[in-house]
C-alpha positions as CSV (number, residue, x, y, z in Angstrom):
1,M,-35.5,6.5,-9.0
2,S,-37.2,9.8,-8.0
3,A,-36.0,11.5,-4.9
4,G,-39.3,11.0,-3.1
5,P,-43.0,11.6,-3.4
6,E,-44.4,15.1,-4.2
7,I,-47.7,15.8,-2.5
8,L,-50.1,18.3,-4.0
9,L,-52.9,19.0,-1.6
10,H,-56.4,20.0,-2.9
11,G,-59.5,21.0,-1.1
12,S,-61.9,18.4,-2.3
13,A,-62.3,15.3,-4.4
14,D,-63.7,17.4,-7.3
15,D,-60.7,19.6,-7.1
16,V,-58.5,16.6,-7.4
17,A,-60.4,15.5,-10.5
18,E,-60.1,18.9,-12.1
19,A,-56.4,19.1,-11.2
20,L,-55.7,15.6,-12.6
21,A,-57.4,16.5,-15.9
22,A,-55.6,19.8,-16.3
23,R,-52.2,18.3,-15.3
24,L,-52.6,15.3,-17.6
25,A,-53.5,17.4,-20.6
26,S,-50.6,19.8,-19.9
27,R,-48.0,17.1,-19.4
28,L,-49.1,15.1,-22.5
29,A,-48.9,18.2,-24.7
30,E,-45.4,18.8,-23.3
31,L,-44.3,15.2,-23.9
32,Q,-45.5,15.2,-27.5
33,R,-42.9,17.8,-28.3
34,D,-40.3,15.1,-28.1
35,T,-42.1,11.8,-27.9
36,P,-44.0,10.5,-30.9
37,T,-46.6,8.6,-28.9
38,P,-46.6,9.0,-25.1
39,Q,-47.5,5.8,-23.2
40,V,-50.1,6.2,-20.5
41,A,-51.5,3.7,-18.0
42,L,-55.0,4.6,-16.9
43,T,-56.7,3.8,-13.6
44,G,-60.3,3.3,-12.7
45,G,-62.4,4.9,-10.0
46,R,-64.9,7.7,-9.7
47,I,-62.4,10.6,-9.5
48,A,-60.3,9.3,-12.4
49,T,-63.5,8.8,-14.5
50,K,-64.5,12.4,-13.7
51,A,-61.1,13.6,-14.8
52,Y,-61.5,11.6,-18.1
53,Q,-65.0,13.2,-18.6
54,R,-63.4,16.6,-18.2
55,L,-60.8,15.8,-20.8
56,G,-63.5,14.5,-23.1
57,L,-65.2,17.9,-22.9
58,D,-62.2,19.5,-24.6
59,G,-62.9,17.3,-27.6
60,R,-60.9,18.2,-30.7
61,S,-60.0,21.6,-29.2
62,S,-57.6,19.9,-26.8
63,A,-53.9,20.9,-26.9
64,V,-53.1,17.2,-26.9
65,D,-53.0,15.2,-30.1
66,W,-55.0,12.3,-28.7
67,S,-54.4,10.2,-31.9
68,R,-50.8,10.1,-30.7
69,V,-51.4,8.9,-27.2
70,A,-51.2,5.2,-26.3
71,L,-53.6,4.1,-23.6
72,W,-53.1,1.1,-21.4
73,W,-54.6,-0.1,-18.1
74,G,-53.0,-0.9,-14.7
75,D,-55.7,-3.4,-13.8
76,E,-59.0,-4.7,-14.9
77,R,-62.0,-6.7,-13.7
78,F,-62.2,-10.0,-15.6
79,V,-65.8,-9.6,-16.6
80,A,-67.6,-9.2,-19.9
81,A,-66.4,-6.4,-22.2
82,D,-69.8,-4.6,-21.9
83,D,-69.9,-4.8,-18.1
84,G,-70.3,-1.4,-16.5
85,D,-67.6,-2.4,-13.9
86,R,-64.9,-2.6,-16.6
87,N,-62.3,0.2,-16.1
88,A,-61.7,0.4,-19.8
89,R,-65.4,0.8,-20.6
90,Q,-65.8,3.6,-18.1
91,A,-62.7,5.4,-19.3
92,L,-63.4,5.0,-23.0
93,T,-66.9,6.2,-22.6
94,A,-65.7,9.3,-20.9
95,L,-63.0,9.9,-23.5
96,S,-65.2,9.1,-26.5
97,P,-65.3,12.7,-27.8
98,L,-61.6,12.6,-28.3
99,P,-60.0,11.5,-31.6
100,L,-58.4,8.4,-30.2
101,N,-56.5,6.1,-32.5
102,L,-58.0,2.7,-31.6
103,E,-54.7,1.0,-32.7
104,Q,-53.2,2.8,-29.7
105,V,-55.8,1.7,-27.2
106,H,-54.9,-1.4,-25.3
107,P,-57.7,-2.6,-23.0
108,M,-57.0,-5.8,-21.0
109,P,-58.8,-8.9,-22.2
110,A,-62.4,-9.5,-21.0
111,A,-64.1,-12.6,-19.9
112,G,-65.8,-14.2,-22.9
113,D,-63.1,-13.2,-25.3
114,G,-62.0,-16.8,-25.6
115,L,-59.2,-16.7,-23.0
116,E,-59.1,-18.1,-19.5
117,L,-57.8,-15.8,-16.8
118,D,-54.2,-17.0,-16.9
119,E,-54.2,-16.9,-20.6
120,A,-55.6,-13.3,-20.6
121,A,-52.8,-12.1,-18.3
122,E,-50.2,-13.8,-20.5
123,A,-51.7,-12.2,-23.6
124,Y,-51.6,-8.7,-22.0
125,D,-48.0,-9.3,-21.0
126,A,-47.1,-10.2,-24.6
127,E,-49.0,-7.1,-25.9
128,L,-47.2,-4.8,-23.4
129,G,-43.8,-6.1,-24.5
130,D,-41.0,-3.7,-23.5
131,V,-43.3,-0.7,-23.2
132,R,-42.5,1.6,-20.3
133,F,-45.1,4.2,-19.4
134,D,-44.4,7.9,-19.5
135,I,-47.3,8.3,-17.0
136,C,-48.9,5.7,-14.9
137,L,-52.1,6.8,-13.1
138,L,-53.1,5.0,-9.8
139,G,-55.8,5.1,-7.3
140,M,-55.5,3.7,-3.8
141,G,-58.0,1.7,-1.8
142,P,-58.7,2.2,1.9
143,D,-56.6,-0.9,2.6
144,G,-53.6,0.6,0.6
145,H,-54.1,-1.5,-2.5
146,V,-53.1,-0.3,-5.9
147,A,-54.1,-1.6,-9.3
148,S,-55.3,-5.1,-8.1
149,L,-52.4,-5.7,-5.7
150,F,-54.0,-6.3,-2.3
151,P,-52.4,-6.3,1.2
152,E,-51.4,-9.8,2.5
153,H,-52.8,-11.3,-0.7
154,P,-50.9,-13.5,-3.2
155,S,-51.2,-10.6,-5.6
156,S,-48.9,-8.4,-3.4
157,H,-45.9,-10.6,-3.9
158,A,-46.7,-12.5,-7.2
159,E,-43.8,-12.8,-9.6
160,G,-44.2,-11.6,-13.2
161,R,-45.3,-8.4,-14.9
162,V,-48.9,-9.0,-15.6
163,I,-50.7,-11.4,-13.3
164,P,-54.1,-13.1,-12.9
165,V,-55.7,-12.3,-9.6
166,R,-58.1,-14.7,-7.9
167,S,-60.2,-14.4,-4.8
168,S,-59.8,-10.6,-4.8
169,P,-60.8,-9.1,-1.4
170,K,-62.8,-6.5,-3.4
171,P,-65.4,-7.9,-5.9
172,P,-65.3,-9.1,-8.6
173,P,-63.0,-12.0,-7.5
174,E,-61.2,-12.4,-10.8
175,R,-59.0,-9.6,-12.2
176,I,-55.8,-8.9,-14.2
177,S,-53.1,-6.6,-12.8
178,L,-49.8,-5.1,-13.6
179,T,-47.2,-5.7,-10.8
180,L,-45.0,-3.3,-9.1
181,E,-42.2,-4.4,-11.4
182,V,-44.0,-2.8,-14.3
183,I,-45.5,0.1,-12.4
184,N,-42.2,1.2,-11.0
185,Q,-40.6,1.2,-14.5
186,S,-42.9,4.2,-15.3
187,A,-41.2,7.5,-15.7
188,E,-43.9,9.2,-13.7
189,V,-46.5,7.7,-11.3
190,W,-49.4,9.8,-10.3
191,F,-51.6,8.8,-7.4
192,C,-55.2,10.1,-7.3
193,V,-56.4,9.8,-3.7
194,T,-59.5,11.3,-2.0
195,G,-61.7,10.7,0.9
196,A,-61.4,10.3,4.7
197,D,-61.5,6.5,4.3
198,K,-58.1,6.7,2.6
199,A,-56.4,8.7,5.3
200,A,-54.8,5.9,7.3
201,A,-53.6,4.1,4.2
202,A,-52.1,7.3,2.8
203,R,-50.2,7.8,6.1
204,L,-48.8,4.3,6.0
205,A,-48.0,4.4,2.3
206,L,-46.0,7.6,2.8
207,S,-44.4,6.6,6.0
208,G,-42.3,3.6,5.0
209,A,-44.7,0.7,5.5
210,G,-43.9,-2.5,3.7
211,P,-45.3,-3.1,0.2
212,I,-46.8,-6.5,1.1
213,Q,-48.8,-4.9,4.0
214,V,-49.5,-1.7,2.0
215,P,-48.8,-2.2,-1.7
216,A,-49.0,1.6,-2.3
217,A,-45.9,2.0,-0.2
218,G,-43.9,0.0,-2.8
219,V,-44.7,2.4,-5.7
220,Q,-42.1,4.8,-7.0
221,G,-41.7,6.2,-10.5
222,R,-38.3,6.4,-12.1
223,D,-38.4,10.2,-12.4
224,R,-41.3,11.3,-10.3
225,T,-44.0,10.1,-7.9
226,L,-46.9,12.5,-7.5
227,W,-49.7,12.4,-5.1
228,L,-52.8,14.4,-5.9
229,I,-54.7,14.2,-2.7
230,D,-57.6,16.0,-1.0
231,R,-57.7,17.3,2.5
232,A,-59.8,14.5,3.8
233,A,-57.3,11.8,2.6
234,A,-54.4,13.8,3.9
235,A,-55.8,14.3,7.4
236,E,-53.4,11.9,9.0
237,L,-50.2,12.9,7.1
238,P,-47.5,14.3,9.3
239,P,-47.0,18.1,8.9
240,N,-43.5,17.7,7.3
241,L,-45.1,15.9,4.3
242,I,-47.7,18.6,3.5
């Protein structure tokens, strides 16, 4: 496991998005020197989507060979494939200028694909197989949830690798999520956290809270755990952390 979280403080949410895009492009180009196809788990959310849009602007001039990047998702809303709430739809729209290899793009099943929620989670588990992510991107909610693992909710202590989530505290109620078991097998986990409403959760997550109460506290990459955080979200962190 990595020694501890690294915290990179940025002035604003837009600065975090820019930093995420630049850092991801740089790291993927570096990984491709030795790794045929880096495995990346994407997250949803406004800031992550803005970072994907920034990457998309590079198009074919990117230093990354995007045809050799495998894309996965940490969680997904179990809604129709064309629903605007789908994390995969938002990300792939933003990344559409890039020369992605669709055989290396692995969105989670959508409602209406012919699978019930439990079957959809099982199918993604089978598709994932023994893949370990080189980079896993995560957001964090004001309650400290990551992916679709919510505090004091069955999702926070469910067994397995890919789980169906029902009665989500945040709509829509049905989702699919990776568990901490899979997330923590990632070589690197990068949090993307912005906004004053995340400050209390960031303090708890970085101060040893329990993962059932604060799922983000249970996340640690094998080699590195990186927090890209803006000043508003870092407002309650103790000085020794920043």
